[in-house]
VOGU-3710 file (C-alpha; in Angstrom, 3 decimals, decimal comma):
1> mrrgvpdcdg> 172,354/95,803/102,610  174,628/95,523/106,023  176,374/99,421/106,181  178,143/99,702/109,446  178,852/97,009/112,089  175,610/94,452/112,173  173,951/93,639/115,543  173,743/90,148/116,796  170,266/89,063/116,405  168,526/92,598/117,158
11> rpctvpaarr> 171,058/93,466/120,486  174,467/94,994/119,751  177,370/93,054/119,769  179,127/91,656/122,830  182,770/90,810/121,009  184,067/94,289/120,813  187,343/94,830/119,882  189,077/95,594/122,877  188,695/92,299/124,529  192,090/91,229/121,962
21> actgrrtmtd> 193,969/93,248/124,753  193,336/90,601/126,728  196,226/89,067/128,454  195,437/85,621/128,741  198,289/82,843/129,187  198,538/79,830/126,960  200,269/76,347/127,943  202,080/75,486/124,816  202,942/71,511/124,243  206,034/71,533/125,484
31> gtrsdrpsad> 205,098/72,574/128,906  206,067/76,068/128,798  203,833/78,979/128,734  202,970/81,799/125,801  202,066/85,344/126,791  199,910/85,480/123,699  196,049/85,221/124,345  194,816/82,081/123,644  191,233/81,302/122,299  190,514/80,579/126,002
41> shatpghagr> 191,770/83,604/127,993  188,908/85,607/126,746  185,882/83,245/128,020  183,221/85,456/130,566  179,711/83,881/131,458  178,023/84,618/128,769  180,170/82,816/126,283  181,171/79,372/127,468  181,103/76,836/125,070  180,832/79,302/122,191
51> tavvvgggla> 183,972/79,183/121,104  185,219/78,455/117,213  188,847/78,064/115,438  188,347/79,406/111,475  191,306/77,527/109,565  192,449/78,886/105,931  191,752/82,992/105,789  190,247/83,223/101,955  187,269/84,662/101,624  185,209/81,388/102,524
61> gitaaltlad> 187,306/81,616/105,536  187,005/85,519/106,101  182,931/85,353/106,082  182,932/82,437/108,055  184,739/83,954/111,204  183,001/87,316/110,793  179,443/85,733/110,778  180,178/83,675/113,618  181,640/86,367/115,359  178,914/88,807/114,591
71> agvrvtlleg> 176,916/85,882/116,519  178,860/86,557/119,632  181,205/83,352/119,244  185,106/83,929/120,187  186,685/82,910/117,167  190,074/82,045/115,777  191,377/82,813/112,265  194,462/80,428/111,113  196,164/80,989/107,966  199,553/79,850/106,721
81> rprlgglafs> 200,900/83,010/104,603  201,839/85,818/106,043  198,263/87,282/104,555  194,659/87,149/104,034  192,435/86,963/100,902  193,700/83,518/99,411  193,798/83,451/95,922  192,368/87,374/95,497  195,277/89,220/96,594  198,148/91,759/95,738
91> fqrgeltvdn> 201,875/91,745/96,004  204,646/94,310/95,435  206,932/94,465/92,177  209,097/97,472/92,643  206,902/100,516/92,660  203,768/98,472/90,684  201,156/96,684/93,724  200,033/93,793/91,255  196,879/91,588/92,062  197,528/88,299/91,594
101> gqhvylrcct> 194,765/88,144/88,690  192,174/89,828/87,207  188,996/89,678/89,529  185,637/90,431/88,964  181,971/89,985/90,279  178,413/90,334/88,852  175,204/92,360/90,340  174,234/89,072/90,961  176,305/87,999/92,984  174,538/88,945/96,524
111> ayrwfldrie> 176,903/87,320/98,649  179,923/88,632/97,536  178,112/92,605/97,535  177,050/91,644/101,026  181,078/90,676/102,075  182,247/94,152/100,738  179,650/96,255/101,994  180,573/94,013/105,730  184,312/94,946/105,596  183,112/98,716/103,930
121> gaalaplqdr> 184,825/98,167/101,063  181,835/98,355/98,675  182,708/102,142/97,263  186,381/100,521/96,135  184,962/98,166/94,164  182,251/99,863/91,974  179,363/97,875/89,534  178,837/99,031/86,076  175,610/101,256/86,069  174,687/99,143/83,122
131> ldvpvldvtr> 176,533/95,575/81,433  178,961/97,052/78,690  181,378/94,773/77,271  183,456/95,784/74,191  184,277/92,181/72,379  187,374/93,238/69,234  187,546/91,147/67,052  190,962/90,989/65,078  190,001/88,626/62,282  187,912/92,069/61,034
141> pegrrlgrlr> 189,139/94,727/59,515  190,687/97,666/61,091  187,129/100,030/62,008  185,045/96,719/61,666  186,172/95,078/64,544  184,164/96,527/67,296  181,204/94,836/68,641  179,512/95,335/72,347  177,610/93,169/74,427  175,589/95,533/76,074
151> rdalpvplhl> 171,979/95,438/77,961  169,165/98,490/78,063  166,809/98,963/80,530  163,776/96,437/79,356  162,499/93,294/81,229  164,565/89,871/80,593  164,966/88,679/78,081  164,538/92,184/75,672  167,090/93,462/77,536  169,566/91,955/75,712
161> grslatyphl> 167,823/91,722/72,021  169,004/94,874/70,743  172,336/94,301/71,858  172,126/90,502/70,457  170,404/92,121/67,155  173,584/94,194/66,252  176,008/92,272/67,427  178,288/91,953/64,774  180,377/89,133/65,461  177,561/86,467/64,713
171> slaeragvgr> 175,659/86,395/61,128  172,053/86,632/61,633  171,383/83,293/61,352  173,650/82,721/64,326  172,082/85,253/66,741  168,801/84,022/65,791  169,850/80,737/66,803  171,154/81,907/70,118  167,718/83,316/71,367  166,646/80,250/70,728
181> aalalkgldl> 168,947/78,114/72,696  169,452/80,894/75,369  165,146/80,477/75,918  165,772/76,981/75,154  168,691/77,412/78,473  166,281/79,437/80,677  163,844/76,611/80,970  166,087/74,114/82,504  165,783/73,063/85,856  168,401/73,681/88,020
191> adpsldtqdf> 167,459/71,219/90,836  167,400/68,681/88,270  170,696/66,139/88,708  170,941/65,106/85,455  172,405/68,401/84,023  176,036/67,761/86,163  176,374/64,547/83,869  176,249/66,285/80,371  178,387/68,498/79,464  177,505/72,495/78,053
201> gswlaahgqs> 179,285/71,696/74,698  177,514/68,728/73,528  173,987/70,983/74,608  175,004/73,947/72,623  175,852/71,467/69,383  171,872/70,100/70,196  170,375/73,017/70,100  172,041/74,648/66,874  175,062/76,606/68,369  177,979/76,688/65,302
211> aravealwdl> 181,564/76,770/66,546  181,581/80,278/65,736  178,508/80,986/67,862  179,790/79,558/70,325  183,410/81,119/70,473  181,918/84,162/70,184  179,892/84,270/72,599  178,755/81,059/75,049  182,393/80,414/75,674  183,214/83,981/75,757
221> vgvatlnava> 181,461/84,488/79,097  181,622/80,912/80,469  185,509/80,734/80,167  185,634/83,928/82,159  183,332/82,462/84,596  183,493/78,471/84,342  187,521/78,858/83,619  186,550/76,095/81,402  185,305/75,709/77,587  182,228/74,968/76,923
231> gdaslglaam> 182,869/71,349/76,140  184,856/70,585/79,334  181,871/72,292/81,800  178,848/71,271/83,639  175,773/71,664/81,886  174,842/72,275/84,870  177,172/74,733/86,466  176,805/76,582/82,828  173,031/76,686/83,289  173,429/78,105/86,527
241> vfktgllsdp> 175,798/81,064/85,149  173,723/82,149/82,239  170,517/82,077/83,855  171,223/83,556/86,869  173,888/86,439/85,193  171,855/87,024/81,950  168,221/85,674/82,056  167,519/86,790/85,643  166,996/90,166/86,170  167,856/92,437/83,634
251> gaadigwarv> 170,848/94,048/86,192  172,149/90,709/87,066  175,342/90,920/84,905  176,678/93,986/85,600  180,456/93,887/85,837  181,897/94,924/88,946  185,693/95,432/89,768  188,151/96,899/92,437  189,524/99,968/91,719  192,070/99,418/94,785
261> plgelhdrla> 194,655/96,446/94,722  192,716/93,756/95,654  195,039/92,855/99,114  193,053/96,494/100,122  189,442/94,818/100,216  190,520/91,001/101,219  193,487/91,787/103,757  193,873/95,365/104,945  190,127/96,272/104,912  189,055/92,354/106,134
271> rraldsagvr> 191,744/92,412/109,363  190,283/95,680/110,503  186,817/94,172/109,974  187,938/90,791/111,864  189,662/92,919/114,313  186,219/94,958/115,313  184,159/91,974/115,334  186,883/90,471/117,660  187,981/87,765/116,267  191,985/86,631/116,649
281> tevrtrvtsv> 193,884/86,292/112,736  196,636/84,435/113,085  198,936/84,429/110,043  201,631/82,606/109,192  200,686/79,658/110,988  199,831/76,660/109,500  197,767/73,666/110,650  199,064/70,320/110,941  195,975/68,448/112,708  192,750/68,505/113,726
291> stnengtwsv> 191,535/65,782/116,281  187,972/65,730/118,330  188,716/65,165/122,072  186,863/63,127/124,616  184,455/65,732/126,045  183,517/66,663/121,918  185,390/69,620/121,580  188,333/69,940/119,010  191,662/69,933/119,342  193,829/72,468/116,489
301> qvpgethqad> 196,993/71,584/116,448  199,572/74,439/115,150  203,645/73,908/115,558  204,478/74,809/119,077  201,000/74,922/120,132  197,203/73,731/120,244  194,114/75,838/119,751  190,712/74,036/121,903  187,224/75,246/120,014  183,848/73,408/120,193
311> avvlavpqge> 183,267/74,235/116,013  185,780/73,822/113,528  185,323/75,274/109,873  188,145/73,900/107,438  188,245/76,907/104,615  191,281/75,432/102,779  191,541/73,669/99,400  189,789/70,431/98,910  193,148/68,531/98,752  194,648/70,204/102,158
321> thgllppgal> 191,085/69,705/103,849  191,391/65,980/102,860  194,447/65,605/104,646  193,015/67,198/107,685  189,789/65,566/107,557  189,427/63,049/111,152  188,149/59,627/109,968  184,903/59,397/109,577  184,107/62,683/109,073  182,800/61,973/105,539
331> dapeqllaig> 181,125/58,971/103,956  184,196/59,130/100,981  186,657/61,152/101,565  188,615/60,128/98,376  186,097/62,072/96,178  187,720/65,564/97,530  191,037/64,273/95,329  188,981/63,297/92,598  188,072/67,141/91,729  189,719/68,576/89,100
341> tapilnvhvv> 191,682/71,456/89,546  191,805/74,499/86,965  194,916/76,645/85,701  194,738/81,086/85,042  197,507/82,259/83,325  197,701/86,429/83,969  199,975/88,515/81,655  200,915/91,578/82,936  202,387/94,440/79,981  203,654/97,597/81,119
351> ydrkvlgrpf> 204,042/100,465/78,455  205,735/103,693/78,260  202,209/105,215/77,005  198,654/104,730/76,616  197,986/102,401/73,948  193,871/101,256/75,638  191,579/103,578/75,523  189,049/101,831/77,683  188,770/100,090/80,965  189,157/96,783/79,528
361> faalgtpvqw> 187,533/94,414/76,730  187,774/90,891/75,320  189,241/89,247/72,312  187,809/87,218/69,355  190,724/85,149/66,938  193,581/85,344/69,075  194,602/83,941/72,120  194,060/86,773/74,424  190,817/86,560/76,362  190,184/89,521/77,758
371> vfdrtgtsgl> 192,205/92,493/78,471  192,223/94,603/81,627  193,725/98,272/82,355  195,535/98,292/85,688  197,194/101,853/85,415  195,558/103,486/88,399  194,987/100,509/90,506  198,775/99,454/90,320  199,932/103,208/91,258  201,606/103,383/87,905
381> regqylalsq> 202,832/106,900/87,386  203,288/107,413/83,765  202,416/104,692/80,537  199,801/102,241/80,559  199,853/98,376/82,865  197,577/96,359/80,958  196,435/92,874/82,442  195,609/89,687/80,209  193,529/87,244/82,041  193,666/83,556/80,344
391> saahdeidep> 191,675/81,102/81,683  191,469/77,798/81,217  195,194/77,955/80,815  196,226/74,341/80,477  198,577/74,520/77,395  200,494/77,654/78,455  200,639/77,359/82,244  203,758/75,787/82,606  205,598/77,880/79,186  208,466/79,862/79,700
401> vaalrerylp> 208,054/84,031/80,284  210,095/83,798/76,516  207,920/82,174/74,852  204,766/84,132/76,472  205,915/87,228/75,781  207,079/86,101/71,808  203,212/85,285/72,080  201,277/87,489/73,528  203,481/90,732/72,422  202,370/90,671/68,901
411> elqrllplar> 198,868/89,961/70,065  198,689/92,936/71,379  199,627/94,602/68,919  197,036/93,314/66,147  194,463/94,211/68,880  196,055/97,132/69,900  197,072/99,850/67,271  198,730/102,180/69,921  201,130/99,568/71,316  202,410/98,833/67,775
421> gaevkdffvt> 204,632/102,072/68,257  205,177/101,645/72,030  208,108/100,477/74,469  207,686/97,534/76,323  208,343/98,564/79,912  208,533/95,866/81,615  206,792/91,924/80,855  206,362/89,496/83,535  203,559/86,537/84,369  201,525/85,093/87,174
431> rertatfapa> 200,470/81,446/87,257  197,668/79,875/89,477  198,428/76,079/88,669  194,966/75,184/90,807  193,412/78,602/90,261  190,074/76,728/90,329  188,168/73,199/90,713  187,483/72,261/87,259  183,870/72,477/86,290  183,684/69,418/84,722
441> pgvgrlrpga> 180,741/67,098/83,914  180,036/64,893/87,511  181,691/67,339/89,875  178,801/68,253/91,588  178,428/65,053/93,226  181,667/64,951/94,216  181,722/68,921/95,928  180,502/68,451/100,232  178,351/70,632/101,857  178,994/72,378/104,683
451> rtkapglyla> 178,009/70,283/107,467  180,529/66,487/107,578  179,634/63,640/110,133  181,709/64,556/112,851  179,922/67,245/115,240  181,215/70,552/115,264  183,141/69,924/111,849  182,024/72,284/108,836  183,838/72,660/105,362  183,965/75,823/103,604
461> gawtatgwpa> 185,357/77,150/100,366  184,737/77,761/96,979  184,516/74,505/95,618  181,980/72,816/98,086  178,281/72,270/97,375  176,829/76,323/97,012  175,678/75,479/93,300  178,323/78,375/92,096  181,320/77,782/89,886  184,668/78,540/92,059
471> tmesavrsgv> 184,289/82,611/92,320  184,712/84,731/94,738  180,522/84,389/95,108  180,764/80,960/95,944  183,720/81,325/98,122  181,590/83,813/100,384  178,032/81,680/100,047  180,442/78,583/101,714  181,147/80,830/104,484  178,199/81,898/105,348
481> saadaalsal> 176,694/78,079/104,870  179,489/76,584/107,659  179,190/79,541/109,683  175,511/78,759/109,896  175,632/75,566/110,559  177,811/76,089/113,487  175,821/78,702/114,917  172,947/76,241/114,952  175,134/73,779/116,514  176,381/75,879/119,234
491> grprprhlfe> 172,591/76,995/119,994  173,564/80,482/118,691  170,892/82,691/117,303  171,907/83,960/113,644  173,267/87,747/112,858  170,537/89,635/111,619  172,371/90,287/108,105  172,300/87,462/107,085  168,803/87,348/106,810  169,551/90,275/104,431
501> feeaa> 172,053/88,600/102,244  169,354/85,484/101,757  166,822/88,395/100,924  168,652/89,771/98,411  170,230/86,580/97,160
//
């Protein structure tokens, strides 16, 4: 894995941060002059014909920009929001620093781990030493509610054997059935396109999985990673999640999460890495059109000016991408609009005292899915701040805060005895109505690759054809793929650290 600033094909990078101090001027579209340095104002004899504009400052766009810059390409990154990070960001609520939603990753997420290393943030988002997920079943008597999904230091699939054998939320017969289904899942060929036409729920039923087994195990993991229940999820994507996360390597499913606000990672540290790589970053800058020039270069229009580049990476959601695509860039651009979306609801509760003694847990027998302690991360000095992450929240995403408060506070009291006597100091929700693409059967044929039919135009985003569901891992992988394709066309060598990332993958 990368440490420090990488070199470019074994040579020191030729894109120092000092280059941002250049004072070249740009001609505005109305004929006036701009004192801000343009994408072309940094030109040097060794860089002619190697410029790129990345549209979108989420993880995919940041990754693409860093990868291109590491290879010596002069990059401008344009983001419409006032910050970087896409849908993995933070905001202030009084004295609290709030993440819009709880984001976790797994040890098998080699691309996101590479990204954390690249921005020098790995220490701020550590992994568990060993997978350990507390699972509380609110329907069982107190004192018998807790089960755990954890691994031993044994080879696959024995690493989960003891945990499954003692998992109290399934019967003995159900536990044995889960083992048989897991072996059948391990035997699936992820390259088989027919998997994408089937739904995971039907496959589980055909392999003897009871409704309880689906609730207490398969959906416990699948809803959080796929943002869909088993019956609504592509078998291909579900198989990828379970094969990679639970059946590939003993430590693959160890969980990591940020111990600082997401904005510290995906905005502040990412900006610092971009600056150091020589990337020119502009926020509050929304792209209105992308078009080709007669000489084969590209024009990227923003209000008041035009950026010229040899390559463009569109790293924005699929609907926005559809609106920016020039004619002929994809054979069937309407397929982008056929990629559905799925919401995630996050419920935030601040208590006047500590009510949870572990960093997180998952829940059964209740609307509550996963609960995380965000007290230290948020900067809260007194009491405890819990965040409930509610995936596949189609039925709740537009409900009033009062209705959600009435539903979730009693559920937390059922799960956490100490919450019954605690005062609620604050209750609020954050809503991401289009948090991810919907992993429905058939979505695989709709997801485009990084390359388009327009030379010099590339696509990135968690919704593109990475083979992964809509995760931070998928976003980073898409950025690497888009940059790799662009570098090939620009005749630039790939940064050596990309080979390290691929080896880790």
